[in-house]
C-alpha positions in Angstrom: 28.6 -26.0 -18.8 26.8 -27.2 -15.7 23.9 -29.5 -16.4 20.7 -29.8 -14.4 19.2 -33.3 -14.8 15.8 -33.7 -13.3 15.6 -35.7 -10.1 12.7 -37.5 -11.4 10.2 -37.6 -14.3 7.4 -35.2 -13.6 4.0 -36.0 -15.0 2.5 -32.8 -16.5 -1.3 -32.4 -16.7 -2.3 -30.5 -19.8 -5.6 -28.8 -19.1 -7.5 -27.0 -21.9 -10.8 -26.6 -19.9 -9.6 -24.6 -16.9 -10.9 -27.2 -14.4 -7.5 -28.1 -12.8 -6.9 -24.9 -10.9 -9.0 -22.8 -8.6 -8.5 -19.1 -7.8 -7.4 -19.6 -4.2 -4.8 -22.2 -5.2 -3.4 -20.0 -8.0 -3.3 -17.0 -5.7 -1.4 -18.8 -3.0 1.1 -20.2 -5.6 1.6 -16.8 -7.2 2.2 -15.1 -3.8 4.8 -17.7 -2.8 6.7 -17.0 -6.0 6.3 -13.2 -5.7 7.6 -13.2 -2.1 10.7 -15.3 -3.1 11.5 -13.6 -6.4 10.3 -10.0 -5.7 8.2 -10.0 -8.8 5.0 -11.6 -10.0 5.5 -15.0 -11.6 3.2 -14.2 -14.5 2.7 -11.1 -16.6 -0.7 -9.5 -16.3 -2.2 -10.9 -19.6 -1.2 -14.4 -18.5 -2.8 -14.0 -15.1 -5.9 -12.8 -16.8 -5.9 -15.9 -18.9 -5.5 -18.1 -15.9 -8.4 -16.3 -14.1 -10.6 -16.7 -17.1 -10.9 -12.9 -17.8 -9.0 -13.1 -21.1 -10.6 -15.4 -23.6 -7.8 -16.8 -25.8 -7.1 -20.3 -26.8 -4.7 -21.7 -24.3 -3.6 -24.7 -22.3 -2.6 -24.8 -18.6 0.3 -27.1 -17.8 0.3 -28.3 -14.2 2.7 -30.3 -12.1 1.7 -31.5 -8.6 3.5 -33.3 -5.8 1.3 -35.1 -3.3 -1.6 -32.9 -4.4 0.3 -29.6 -4.0 0.8 -27.3 -7.0 4.5 -27.2 -7.7 4.7 -25.9 -11.2 2.3 -24.1 -13.5 2.6 -22.8 -17.1 0.2 -21.1 -19.5 0.6 -21.7 -23.2 -1.4 -19.2 -25.3 -2.0 -19.3 -29.0 -1.6 -16.0 -30.8 -1.9 -14.8 -34.3 1.8 -15.3 -35.2 3.2 -17.3 -32.3 2.6 -19.3 -29.2 3.5 -17.7 -25.9 4.6 -19.6 -22.8 5.0 -18.4 -19.2 5.9 -20.9 -16.5 6.7 -20.8 -12.8 8.0 -23.2 -10.3 7.2 -23.1 -6.6 10.2 -21.8 -4.6 10.5 -25.0 -2.6 10.7 -27.2 -5.8 13.3 -25.5 -7.9 16.2 -27.2 -9.6 14.4 -30.5 -9.6 13.5 -30.6 -13.3 9.9 -29.2 -13.1 10.7 -26.2 -15.3 12.2 -28.6 -17.9 9.2 -30.9 -17.7 6.8 -27.9 -18.3 8.8 -26.6 -21.2 9.1 -30.0 -22.9 5.4 -30.5 -22.4 4.7 -27.1 -24.0 6.9 -27.9 -27.0 5.0 -31.2 -27.4 1.7 -29.4 -27.3 2.8 -26.9 -29.9 4.1 -29.7 -32.1 0.9 -31.6 -31.9 -1.0 -28.5 -33.0 1.0 -27.9 -36.1 4.2 -26.4 -34.7 5.3 -22.8 -35.1 7.2 -20.1 -33.2 7.2 -20.5 -29.4 7.9 -17.4 -27.3 9.0 -18.1 -23.7 9.3 -15.4 -21.1 12.1 -15.9 -18.6 11.7 -13.8 -15.5 14.7 -15.1 -13.5 17.7 -15.8 -15.7 20.0 -18.5 -14.4 22.4 -21.1 -15.8 19.6 -23.7 -15.5 17.2 -21.5 -17.4 19.8 -20.7 -20.0 20.3 -24.4 -20.7 16.5 -24.9 -21.0 16.4 -22.1 -23.6 19.4 -23.1 -25.5 17.4 -23.7 -28.7 16.0 -20.1 -28.6 17.1 -16.6 -29.4 16.3 -13.5 -27.4 13.7 -11.4 -29.1 12.9 -8.9 -26.3 14.4 -7.8 -23.0 12.5 -6.0 -20.2 14.2 -4.3 -17.3 12.7 -3.9 -13.9 13.9 -0.6 -12.5 13.5 0.2 -8.8 14.2 3.1 -6.4 13.7 3.7 -2.7 11.2 6.3 -1.7 12.8 7.2 1.6 15.6 9.1 -0.1 15.5 12.5 -1.8 12.9 12.5 -4.6 13.2 14.3 -7.9 11.3 17.6 -8.3 9.7 19.2 -11.3 7.4 22.2 -11.5 4.1 22.3 -13.4 0.4 22.0 -13.1 -0.7 18.5 -12.2 -4.1 17.1 -11.1 -5.4 13.7 -10.2 -7.1 11.5 -12.7 -10.9 11.5 -12.5 -12.1 8.0 -13.5 -15.7 9.2 -13.9 -14.9 11.7 -16.6 -11.3 11.0 -17.9 -11.5 7.4 -19.1 -11.9 8.2 -22.8 -9.2 10.9 -22.7 -6.8 8.5 -21.0 -7.5 5.8 -23.5 -6.8 8.3 -26.3 -3.6 9.3 -24.7 -2.2 5.8 -24.0 -3.2 4.5 -27.4 -1.3 7.3 -29.0 1.7 7.0 -26.7 1.9 3.2 -27.1 0.9 2.7 -30.7 2.1 -0.8 -31.7 3.1 -1.8 -28.2 2.4 -5.5 -27.5 0.8 -4.9 -24.0 -0.2 -1.3 -23.6 -1.3 -0.4 -27.2 -4.5 -0.8 -29.0 -6.7 -1.0 -25.9 -10.5 -0.9 -26.0 -12.7 0.7 -23.4 -13.3 -2.7 -21.8 -9.5 -3.2 -21.4 -9.4 0.0 -19.4 -12.5 -0.3 -17.3 -11.8 -3.3 -15.3 -8.3 -2.1 -14.5 -9.6 1.3 -13.4 -12.1 -0.4 -11.1 -9.6 -2.9 -9.7 -8.6 -2.6 -6.0 -5.0 -1.7 -6.9 -6.0 1.5 -8.6 -6.0 4.7 -6.5 -6.9 7.9 -8.4 -5.1 9.9 -5.7 -1.9 8.3 -6.9 -2.6 8.9 -10.6 -1.3 12.3 -11.7 -2.2 13.7 -15.1 -1.4 16.9 -17.1 -4.2 18.3 -19.2 -4.7 20.9 -21.9 -8.3 21.7 -21.9 -10.2 18.5 -22.4 -7.1 16.6 -23.7 -4.7 14.7 -21.5 -1.0 15.3 -22.4 0.7 13.1 -19.9 0.1 10.9 -16.8 1.3 8.1 -14.6 -1.0 5.3 -13.6 0.3 3.7 -10.5 -0.5 0.2 -9.3 -0.5 -0.6 -5.6 -1.4 -4.1 -4.7 -3.2 -4.5 -1.4 -0.7 -4.7 1.5 2.2 -4.2 -0.8 5.2 -2.1 0.3 6.1 -1.1 -3.3 4.1 0.8 -5.8 4.5 0.3 -9.5 4.6 3.0 -12.2 2.2 0.9 -14.2 1.8 3.1 -17.3 3.8 6.3 -18.0 2.3 8.0 -21.0 3.2 11.2 -22.8 1.3 12.4 -25.9 3.8 12.1 -28.8 2.8 15.6 -29.9 3.7 17.0 -26.4 7.1 15.3 -26.0 10.2 17.5 -25.3 8.3 19.7 -22.9 9.4 18.0 -19.7 6.0 16.5 -19.0 7.4 13.0 -18.4 9.7 14.4 -15.7 6.7 16.3 -14.2 4.3 13.4 -13.9 7.0 10.8 -12.8 8.3 13.1 -10.0 4.7 13.8 -8.9 3.8 10.1 -9.0 6.8 9.2 -6.8 5.8 11.8 -4.2 2.2 10.5 -4.2 3.4 6.9 -3.6 5.7 8.0 -0.8 2.8 9.9 0.8 0.7 6.8 0.5 3.3 4.9 2.5 5.1 2.9 -0.2 8.7 2.2 0.7 9.9 1.8 -2.9 8.7 2.2 -6.5 9.4 0.0 -9.5 8.5 -0.2 -13.2 9.0 -2.2 -16.4 10.7 -0.8 -19.5 12.0 -2.3 -22.7 15.8 -2.4 -22.7 16.0 -0.6 -26.0 13.7 2.3 -25.0 16.6 4.7 -24.5 14.5 7.9 -24.0 12.4 6.3 -21.3 15.4 4.8 -19.5 17.0 8.2 -19.5 13.9 9.7 -17.8 13.9 7.0 -15.2 17.6 7.3 -14.5 16.9 11.0 -13.9 14.2 10.0 -11.4 16.6 7.9 -9.5 15.7 4.4 -10.7 18.3 1.7 -11.0 18.2 -1.7 -12.7 17.0 -4.4 -10.4 16.1 -7.4 -12.6 16.1 -8.5 -16.3 13.3 -10.4 -18.0 13.9 -11.9 -21.4 11.6 -13.2 -24.2 13.1 -16.2 -26.0 11.8 -17.6 -29.3 12.3 -20.9 -30.9 10.8 -22.8 -33.8 8.9 -25.9 -32.9 8.4 -28.5 -35.7 5.0 -30.0 -36.3 4.7 -33.5 -34.9 5.0 -36.2 -37.6 1.9 -38.2 -38.2 2.0 -42.0 -38.6 0.2 -43.3 -41.7 -1.8 -46.4 -41.3 -2.7 -48.5 -44.3 
C-alpha cells in the first residue's frame, strides 16, 4: 500500500466561535474546490453551518499557509454521532493537510467524551482510503449526470410550474411524506423550506409539479447556481400513495427539458446507492454515474484524564 506522509506538520486552528473565517474567503475557497473537483466541497447542511445559518454545536478546523486558507473542516455534534466534512485547496493536496485536519477532529471528539465520528469522503483516492482505514462505510451517495444536448426523455401528462406564493405548504407535505426518515430531506419545517425557496438558485419556471386538486402528487425542485452550466435535480419527490403511476418519469422528463431551455448544458443529481427504484428512474432518464461519495464511521475513544493528587 502506498503511503502519503505529510511534507510537514500543519498547525490546525480549532475555532468554536466562528471568527476565523469570513464569507468571502470561504466562498473563494469553495469555488476553487468546486472548479477542480466538479462538485461542491461541502454538503448543504455543512455550508449552512459555516455561514452561521444552521445553529448546531460545531468546530471549524482551519489550516493556513502564509495567511491563505489551505484546508477547512467542519465538525458538528449530532444526537448520536459527530459529523466531519473537510476540504483541501486544490493547490495544496497530497501534502498532509487532510491528515492534519482529520487527526485534529479525532482529538477534538476525544476531548469531548469520544463517540462515533462520521466522515464524508467526496473524492475517494488511495490517500483518502489510508486516512479512513479505521472506519467502515455506512452510506454511499452517487452523483449521476447527463448531457442536455442529446435526446431527452419524454413522458405525457399534465404538469405545471410550482407557485411559491401558494404551494409551499403543499410541497412541504409532499416532501415530508416522500422522504420520511431521510437524513437530509425529511422532517423539514416551514423555515427549512422558506429560505431555500427564496434563494437565488431557485427558479419556479424550472420547478415542475403534478397536482390533484389542492394536493401535490409529484415534483422536481431544480437548483441552478448563478452562472453555472449545470442544473441539479435537487429534490425529486413522488407521494408514496401515488407511486407506480409514472409520475416520477413525467416530472423528471419535464424538469430536464426546462433546464435545457434555461441554457444548462448538463444535469446532475445525488442518490443513495441502495435506492434501486430511484436509480432505475434516473437510468431511464439517461443519467450515468459520475462520482461516488462515501460516509465513513469510526469510534473515537474518550481522551484519558490525568489525575493529580
